[in-house]
GUKE-850941 format. One line per field, with one value per residue: residue number from 1; x, y, z negated of N, C-alpha, C in turn. Coordinates in steps of 0.1 Angstrom, whole numbers. Last residue first. Layout:
pos	c(NUM | ...);
n.u	c(X | ...);
n.v	c(Y | ...);
n.w	c(Z | ...);
ca.u	c(X | ...);
ca.v	c(Y | ...);
ca.w	c(Z | ...);
c.u	c(X | ...);
c.v	c(Y | ...);
c.w	c(Z | ...);
***
This chain:
pos	c(120 | 119 | 118 | 117 | 116 | 115 | 114 | 113 | 112 | 111 | 110 | 109 | 108 | 107 | 106 | 105 | 104 | 103 | 102 | 101 | 100 | 99 | 98 | 97 | 96 | 95 | 94 | 93 | 92 | 91 | 90 | 89 | 88 | 87 | 86 | 85 | 84 | 83 | 82 | 81 | 80 | 79 | 78 | 77 | 76 | 75 | 74 | 73 | 72 | 71 | 70 | 69 | 68 | 67 | 66 | 65 | 64 | 63 | 62 | 61 | 60 | 59 | 58 | 57 | 56 | 55 | 54 | 53 | 52 | 51 | 50 | 49 | 48 | 47 | 46 | 45 | 44 | 43 | 42 | 41 | 40 | 39 | 38 | 37 | 36 | 35 | 34 | 33 | 32 | 31 | 30 | 29 | 28 | 27 | 26 | 25 | 24 | 23 | 22 | 21 | 20 | 19 | 18 | 17 | 16 | 15 | 14 | 13 | 12 | 11 | 10 | 9 | 8 | 7 | 6 | 5 | 4 | 3 | 2 | 1);
n.u	c(-436 | -430 | -398 | -380 | -361 | -355 | -360 | -373 | -368 | -372 | -356 | -356 | -335 | -325 | -302 | -302 | -299 | -308 | -300 | -289 | -292 | -269 | -238 | -222 | -224 | -224 | -207 | -213 | -214 | -238 | -247 | -264 | -242 | -216 | -214 | -227 | -210 | -188 | -164 | -148 | -155 | -136 | -111 | -86 | -80 | -98 | -110 | -143 | -167 | -179 | -175 | -164 | -137 | -116 | -97 | -85 | -59 | -50 | -32 | -44 | -73 | -72 | -45 | -27 | -1 | -3 | -19 | -33 | -31 | -28 | -8 | -1 | 20 | 25 | 54 | 61 | 65 | 50 | 47 | 51 | 45 | 62 | 90 | 104 | 104 | 111 | 136 | 137 | 142 | 122 | 118 | 98 | 109 | 132 | 135 | 117 | 125 | 138 | 160 | 181 | 185 | 211 | 231 | 257 | 253 | 231 | 231 | 202 | 180 | 158 | 153 | 157 | 183 | 207 | 220 | 210 | 219 | 246 | 258 | 291);
n.v	c(940 | 933 | 930 | 935 | 945 | 929 | 893 | 872 | 861 | 875 | 896 | 925 | 929 | 918 | 938 | 968 | 968 | 946 | 934 | 911 | 891 | 874 | 879 | 868 | 885 | 910 | 918 | 939 | 964 | 974 | 984 | 971 | 964 | 953 | 950 | 938 | 916 | 900 | 891 | 911 | 935 | 954 | 961 | 963 | 937 | 930 | 960 | 967 | 963 | 940 | 911 | 894 | 892 | 909 | 890 | 869 | 881 | 912 | 928 | 942 | 943 | 946 | 941 | 951 | 949 | 923 | 896 | 870 | 849 | 853 | 860 | 885 | 894 | 894 | 907 | 932 | 943 | 941 | 935 | 909 | 880 | 861 | 866 | 861 | 883 | 902 | 888 | 899 | 921 | 937 | 958 | 962 | 956 | 940 | 951 | 952 | 932 | 904 | 887 | 894 | 914 | 927 | 927 | 923 | 903 | 914 | 951 | 969 | 976 | 959 | 932 | 909 | 902 | 911 | 889 | 865 | 869 | 884 | 891 | 897);
n.w	c(371 | 396 | 411 | 428 | 417 | 396 | 400 | 376 | 353 | 333 | 318 | 321 | 343 | 365 | 373 | 374 | 402 | 426 | 450 | 442 | 415 | 410 | 427 | 445 | 469 | 460 | 431 | 408 | 397 | 408 | 432 | 451 | 469 | 473 | 502 | 523 | 528 | 509 | 507 | 494 | 480 | 482 | 506 | 512 | 521 | 540 | 559 | 567 | 581 | 572 | 579 | 563 | 572 | 585 | 590 | 576 | 572 | 571 | 583 | 605 | 616 | 642 | 664 | 681 | 667 | 655 | 675 | 661 | 649 | 620 | 605 | 593 | 612 | 641 | 642 | 636 | 659 | 686 | 715 | 718 | 702 | 711 | 729 | 752 | 769 | 749 | 722 | 692 | 677 | 673 | 691 | 707 | 732 | 747 | 773 | 795 | 811 | 801 | 806 | 790 | 765 | 765 | 794 | 802 | 821 | 840 | 839 | 841 | 855 | 851 | 864 | 852 | 866 | 876 | 883 | 897 | 923 | 935 | 966 | 980);
ca.u	c(-440 | -440 | -407 | -394 | -366 | -364 | -351 | -376 | -363 | -382 | -351 | -368 | -337 | -336 | -300 | -302 | -288 | -313 | -307 | -280 | -302 | -282 | -249 | -223 | -222 | -237 | -205 | -211 | -201 | -236 | -237 | -269 | -257 | -222 | -205 | -232 | -211 | -202 | -174 | -144 | -163 | -137 | -126 | -94 | -70 | -97 | -103 | -134 | -157 | -185 | -181 | -177 | -148 | -129 | -102 | -100 | -60 | -61 | -27 | -32 | -69 | -79 | -53 | -40 | -5 | -3 | -5 | -37 | -31 | -42 | -8 | -11 | 22 | 16 | 51 | 61 | 75 | 46 | 48 | 62 | 38 | 46 | 81 | 101 | 101 | 99 | 132 | 132 | 155 | 122 | 129 | 94 | 102 | 128 | 147 | 118 | 127 | 128 | 147 | 184 | 177 | 207 | 218 | 255 | 260 | 231 | 236 | 213 | 189 | 160 | 150 | 144 | 170 | 198 | 228 | 210 | 203 | 244 | 250 | 280);
ca.v	c(941 | 944 | 924 | 928 | 952 | 943 | 906 | 880 | 854 | 868 | 883 | 916 | 935 | 914 | 923 | 960 | 972 | 951 | 947 | 920 | 900 | 868 | 888 | 862 | 867 | 903 | 915 | 925 | 963 | 971 | 991 | 978 | 971 | 955 | 956 | 950 | 925 | 906 | 882 | 906 | 925 | 951 | 955 | 973 | 944 | 924 | 948 | 969 | 973 | 953 | 922 | 898 | 881 | 916 | 899 | 868 | 867 | 904 | 923 | 935 | 941 | 958 | 934 | 949 | 962 | 935 | 905 | 883 | 847 | 850 | 847 | 878 | 890 | 888 | 894 | 921 | 943 | 941 | 950 | 918 | 896 | 859 | 869 | 848 | 871 | 903 | 894 | 888 | 911 | 930 | 960 | 964 | 971 | 940 | 950 | 965 | 944 | 910 | 884 | 895 | 905 | 917 | 929 | 934 | 901 | 905 | 939 | 964 | 982 | 969 | 947 | 914 | 893 | 919 | 899 | 869 | 875 | 877 | 895 | 886);
ca.w	c(357 | 394 | 398 | 435 | 430 | 393 | 401 | 389 | 364 | 336 | 319 | 315 | 327 | 359 | 371 | 360 | 394 | 413 | 450 | 448 | 421 | 414 | 421 | 433 | 471 | 465 | 447 | 411 | 397 | 393 | 425 | 438 | 475 | 459 | 493 | 517 | 538 | 507 | 513 | 506 | 477 | 467 | 503 | 507 | 511 | 528 | 556 | 557 | 585 | 568 | 591 | 563 | 571 | 578 | 602 | 579 | 584 | 567 | 568 | 607 | 601 | 636 | 650 | 684 | 675 | 647 | 672 | 667 | 662 | 626 | 610 | 588 | 599 | 633 | 647 | 623 | 652 | 675 | 710 | 723 | 701 | 712 | 719 | 743 | 776 | 752 | 737 | 698 | 679 | 663 | 682 | 696 | 731 | 731 | 764 | 786 | 815 | 797 | 813 | 805 | 771 | 754 | 792 | 795 | 814 | 832 | 845 | 832 | 860 | 843 | 871 | 850 | 870 | 869 | 879 | 883 | 921 | 924 | 958 | 979);
c.u	c(-428 | -442 | -418 | -403 | -376 | -367 | -360 | -369 | -369 | -379 | -366 | -366 | -346 | -333 | -310 | -302 | -288 | -301 | -312 | -285 | -294 | -294 | -262 | -234 | -224 | -236 | -219 | -215 | -199 | -225 | -234 | -261 | -261 | -235 | -210 | -224 | -218 | -205 | -188 | -155 | -159 | -147 | -128 | -107 | -77 | -90 | -101 | -125 | -146 | -177 | -186 | -183 | -161 | -139 | -115 | -102 | -74 | -62 | -37 | -26 | -55 | -77 | -60 | -51 | -18 | -9 | -12 | -25 | -33 | -42 | -22 | -15 | 11 | 19 | 39 | 56 | 75 | 57 | 45 | 61 | 50 | 38 | 68 | 93 | 100 | 94 | 118 | 128 | 150 | 136 | 131 | 106 | 100 | 122 | 141 | 126 | 123 | 132 | 136 | 170 | 174 | 194 | 214 | 241 | 260 | 239 | 233 | 218 | 201 | 169 | 150 | 142 | 154 | 186 | 216 | 215 | 202 | 227 | 247 | 273);
c.v	c(941 | 946 | 935 | 924 | 946 | 948 | 918 | 894 | 862 | 863 | 874 | 903 | 928 | 917 | 916 | 944 | 970 | 956 | 954 | 932 | 910 | 879 | 881 | 869 | 861 | 889 | 908 | 926 | 943 | 962 | 988 | 986 | 980 | 967 | 960 | 958 | 939 | 917 | 887 | 895 | 917 | 937 | 949 | 972 | 956 | 932 | 944 | 959 | 977 | 966 | 935 | 911 | 885 | 905 | 906 | 879 | 864 | 891 | 913 | 926 | 934 | 956 | 947 | 945 | 964 | 948 | 920 | 893 | 859 | 848 | 843 | 863 | 884 | 885 | 886 | 909 | 933 | 934 | 950 | 931 | 906 | 873 | 868 | 852 | 858 | 889 | 891 | 894 | 899 | 917 | 950 | 962 | 972 | 953 | 950 | 964 | 955 | 926 | 893 | 893 | 904 | 909 | 920 | 935 | 912 | 904 | 929 | 951 | 980 | 980 | 958 | 928 | 901 | 911 | 909 | 876 | 874 | 877 | 884 | 892);
c.w	c(350 | 381 | 397 | 423 | 434 | 407 | 400 | 391 | 378 | 349 | 323 | 313 | 318 | 345 | 362 | 359 | 379 | 403 | 436 | 449 | 426 | 417 | 423 | 421 | 455 | 465 | 450 | 424 | 400 | 392 | 409 | 429 | 460 | 461 | 480 | 509 | 532 | 516 | 510 | 514 | 491 | 468 | 490 | 505 | 504 | 519 | 543 | 558 | 577 | 571 | 583 | 569 | 568 | 582 | 596 | 589 | 585 | 575 | 565 | 593 | 600 | 620 | 643 | 675 | 680 | 655 | 664 | 666 | 669 | 642 | 616 | 593 | 594 | 621 | 641 | 629 | 641 | 666 | 694 | 719 | 704 | 709 | 722 | 732 | 766 | 758 | 740 | 714 | 686 | 666 | 669 | 686 | 715 | 728 | 750 | 774 | 804 | 799 | 806 | 812 | 786 | 757 | 778 | 789 | 802 | 820 | 836 | 838 | 850 | 844 | 863 | 858 | 864 | 873 | 872 | 877 | 905 | 920 | 946 | 968);
***
């Protein structure tokens, strides 16, 4: 008499000896969650940054904003995480807080006109 549940996942391990009886890959990422129950079956960190993208396919696995400013730098290494130009004028002020983002001297003559457009 054949037992249909004896090897339900077809991995050639009998159900009573199979740690993951409904996961043919038997917990491929070794996180102790069988693939049939694991929301990220190939990511042992199981979406560490909680952005709903599994780490094995997440371009920024430790950045929940996933490069929020679209500068191709994940937040951990991005000195200006909300400035896509990453301090364009290199004055150590990120563009999102720099009143003159293209003027390294930040309106040196204090006439309220940034140096990159100030004619005087």
